[in-house]
C-alpha positions in Angstrom: 7.4 -6.3 -27.8 5.2 -6.2 -31.0 4.2 -3.8 -33.7 1.3 -2.2 -31.9 1.2 1.4 -30.5 0.7 0.4 -26.7 2.0 -2.7 -24.9 -1.0 -4.3 -22.9 1.0 -7.7 -22.1 2.4 -8.0 -18.9 5.2 -10.8 -17.6 6.6 -11.4 -14.3 9.1 -13.8 -12.7 8.7 -13.9 -9.1 10.7 -15.7 -6.8 9.3 -16.4 -3.4 10.7 -14.0 -0.6 11.2 -16.4 2.2 11.1 -20.0 0.5 14.2 -20.9 -1.5 13.2 -23.0 -4.6 10.1 -21.4 -5.0 9.3 -19.3 -8.3 6.3 -17.9 -10.1 6.0 -17.3 -13.7 2.8 -14.9 -15.0 1.7 -13.8 -18.4 -1.2 -11.9 -19.2 -2.7 -10.4 -22.2 -4.9 -7.5 -21.9 -7.7 -6.4 -24.2 -10.2 -3.4 -23.9 -9.5 -0.2 -25.6 -6.7 2.5 -24.7 -5.1 1.4 -21.3 -7.9 -0.8 -20.3 -6.4 -4.0 -21.3 -3.0 -3.0 -19.6 -4.8 -2.2 -16.5 -6.5 -5.7 -16.6 -2.9 -7.4 -17.0 -1.7 -5.4 -14.3 -4.2 -7.0 -12.1 -3.1 -10.4 -12.9 0.5 -9.6 -11.9 -0.5 -7.9 -8.7 -2.5 -10.7 -7.4 -0.2 -13.2 -8.4 2.7 -11.7 -6.3 0.5 -10.7 -3.3 -1.0 -14.4 -3.1 2.2 -16.2 -3.8 3.9 -13.9 -1.1 1.5 -15.2 1.4 1.4 -18.8 0.1 2.2 -21.6 2.7 2.3 -25.4 1.2 1.0 -26.9 4.6 -2.2 -24.6 4.5 -2.9 -24.2 0.9 -2.9 -26.6 -2.1 -0.9 -25.3 -5.6 -4.2 -25.4 -7.3 -6.0 -23.4 -4.4 -3.4 -21.0 -4.7 -3.4 -20.5 -8.8 -7.3 -20.7 -8.7 -7.5 -17.9 -6.0 -4.6 -15.8 -8.4 -7.0 -15.8 -11.3 -10.8 -15.5 -9.6 -9.6 -12.4 -7.4 -8.1 -10.8 -10.5 -11.1 -11.2 -12.5 -13.3 -9.8 -9.5 -11.0 -6.7 -9.6 -11.1 -6.1 -13.4 -14.6 -6.4 -13.4 -14.8 -3.8 -10.7 -12.9 -1.4 -12.7 -15.5 -1.3 -15.3 -17.9 0.6 -12.9 -15.2 3.1 -12.2 -14.1 3.8 -15.8 -15.4 4.0 -19.3 -13.4 0.9 -20.5 -14.1 -2.6 -21.0 -10.9 -4.5 -19.5 -10.4 -8.1 -20.0 -7.2 -10.3 -19.7 -5.8 -13.8 -20.2 -3.7 -15.3 -17.4 -1.1 -17.8 -17.4 0.4 -18.5 -13.7 3.1 -21.4 -13.5 4.1 -22.6 -9.7 7.4 -23.9 -9.4 8.3 -25.7 -6.2 11.2 -28.2 -5.8 10.7 -31.3 -7.5 7.3 -30.1 -9.2 5.6 -27.6 -11.3 1.9 -26.6 -11.2 -0.1 -24.3 -13.8 -3.3 -22.6 -14.3 -4.6 -20.6 -17.2 -7.7 -18.8 -18.7 -8.0 -17.5 -22.5 -5.7 -18.2 -25.2 -2.1 -17.4 -24.1 -0.4 -20.7 -23.8 2.2 -22.8 -21.5 4.2 -25.1 -23.2 6.4 -27.7 -21.5 9.5 -29.2 -23.7 12.0 -31.7 -22.7 14.7 -30.9 -24.7 13.2 -30.6 -28.3 10.4 -32.9 -27.4 6.9 -31.2 -26.7 5.4 -32.9 -23.3 2.2 -30.9 -23.2 0.5 -27.6 -24.3 -2.3 -25.8 -23.1 -5.6 -26.0 -25.2 -7.1 -22.3 -25.9 -10.4 -21.1 -24.4 -11.2 -19.8 -27.8 -14.2 -20.4 -30.4 -11.7 -21.5 -33.1 -10.1 -24.0 -31.0 -13.6 -25.5 -30.2 -14.0 -25.7 -33.9 -10.7 -27.6 -34.2 -11.6 -29.7 -31.4 -14.9 -30.8 -32.8 -13.2 -31.4 -36.0 -15.2 -28.5 -38.2 -11.9 -26.8 -39.2 -8.3 -27.8 -39.1 -5.5 -26.0 -36.9 -4.1 -24.5 -39.9 -7.5 -22.9 -40.9 -7.6 -21.6 -37.5 -4.7 -19.3 -37.7 -6.7 -17.3 -40.3 -10.1 -17.9 -39.3 -12.0 -14.1 -38.9 -13.2 -14.9 -35.3 -9.9 -16.3 -34.2 -9.8 -13.9 -31.7 -13.1 -14.7 -30.1 -12.7 -16.1 -26.5 -15.0 -18.2 -24.8 -13.3 -17.8 -21.2 -11.1 -14.8 -19.8 -10.8 -12.4 -16.9 -13.4 -9.6 -16.9 -16.1 -11.2 -18.5 -19.8 -11.5 -17.3 -19.1 -15.1 -16.4 -16.5 -16.4 -14.3 -13.4 -17.2 -16.2 -12.9 -20.7 -17.4 -9.8 -22.1 -15.5 -7.9 -25.2 -16.7 -5.1 -26.7 -14.8 -1.8 -28.9 -15.2 1.3 -29.8 -13.5 4.1 -32.3 -13.5 6.8 -33.9 -11.4 9.2 -35.0 -11.2 11.1 -32.2 -13.0 14.2 -33.3 -15.3 17.5 -31.7 -16.5 16.7 -29.5 -19.7 12.8 -29.1 -18.9 11.7 -26.0 -20.6 8.6 -24.1 -19.9 7.4 -21.2 -22.1 4.7 -19.1 -21.5 3.4 -16.7 -24.7 0.7 -14.6 -26.1 -1.1 -15.2 -29.3 1.0 -12.7 -30.7 3.9 -14.9 -30.7 2.7 -18.5 -30.7 0.5 -17.9 -34.0 3.6 -17.6 -36.2 5.4 -20.9 -34.8 4.8 -24.8 -35.2 5.4 -26.7 -31.6 8.7 -28.2 -33.5 10.2 -25.0 -34.2 9.5 -23.5 -30.7 11.2 -26.8 -29.3 14.0 -26.6 -31.6 15.0 -23.0 -30.7 14.3 -23.4 -27.1 16.7 -26.5 -26.9 19.4 -24.9 -29.1 19.8 -21.5 -27.2 19.9 -20.3 -23.6 16.7 -18.3 -22.7 17.7 -14.7 -23.2 18.7 -15.6 -26.8 15.8 -17.7 -27.4 13.4 -15.1 -26.7 15.2 -12.6 -29.0 15.1 -15.0 -31.6 11.4 -15.9 -31.3 10.3 -12.2 -31.0 12.4 -11.3 -34.1 10.7 -14.2 -36.2 7.4 -13.4 -35.0 7.7 -9.7 -36.0 9.4 -10.5 -39.1 6.5 -12.9 -40.1 3.5 -10.4 -38.9 5.1 -7.8 -41.4 4.6 -5.1 -39.4 0.8 -6.0 -38.5 1.3 -8.2 -35.6 -0.1 -8.2 -32.1 2.2 -7.4 -28.9 4.2 -10.8 -28.6 5.0 -11.7 -24.9 6.9 -14.4 -23.4 8.2 -16.2 -20.3 11.0 -18.7 -20.6 12.0 -21.0 -17.6 14.9 -23.8 -18.4 15.8 -26.0 -15.8 19.4 -26.9 -15.9 20.9 -29.7 -13.3 23.2 -28.1 -10.9 26.5 -29.6 -11.1 28.3 -30.6 -7.7 30.8 -28.5 -6.8 34.4 -30.1 -6.8 36.4 -29.6 -3.4 39.6 -28.1 -3.8 42.7 -30.0 -3.4 44.4 -29.8 -0.1 47.4 -27.2 -0.1 51.1 -29.0 -1.3 54.1 -27.5 0.8 56.7 -26.4 -2.1 60.3 -26.4 -1.2 63.9 -26.8 -2.8 64.8 -30.2 -3.4 66.9 -31.5 -0.3 65.5 -28.7 1.9 63.8 -29.7 5.3 60.1 -29.8 5.4 58.2 -26.8 6.6 57.5 -26.7 10.5 53.8 -26.8 11.6 
């Protein structure tokens, strides 16, 4: 979604084909001219699906899997520069859900938020020039939103240098944990508190529609593509066993025969 003529963001939710309770969430924000960014973002989703399907927890750590997805997608994106006139790049956010825990990795300025109810538990730190200025105390977070170099990345897929990759995770998981992956075309228009409030008050589909609508309204027709993935954990209630059948009969009638 968004107001640009071409959608170069990609998102995916990938259940594991053989392991119940294993799920991967992916978001990539492509950059690089006409079709180039979309092609780069495609490679993130393709590698995520391929490597996730081959994942064996006994043979590979979650961090190994997540690193391999981003590193291998980076190599493929770089190779496309030799077969086309484009200069494709992409961010990457990848979450791995396993029973009782979640692990993630990212590169670039697409973000991963973890809320518990309305409360922000964690958010990734952008690999961007303006975020480095904020970290050093040279500008405020508010000033970063309108800084002329706010789109300059210090790490992404497809650049000359290997991508900067940071990791995170949490365990155990709790009821009402919410994980939001989103591109800068969305998060740039919201405070953490507003995001948490919308995610806590609405189911994922409705929350996604509200956030995208507000982002587009606030961009006033000049916004970037805005994409997101929302995963909300809800504790499964124990199913009640049905009551044993009761034989019905008229008063005074003999009990039914077995």
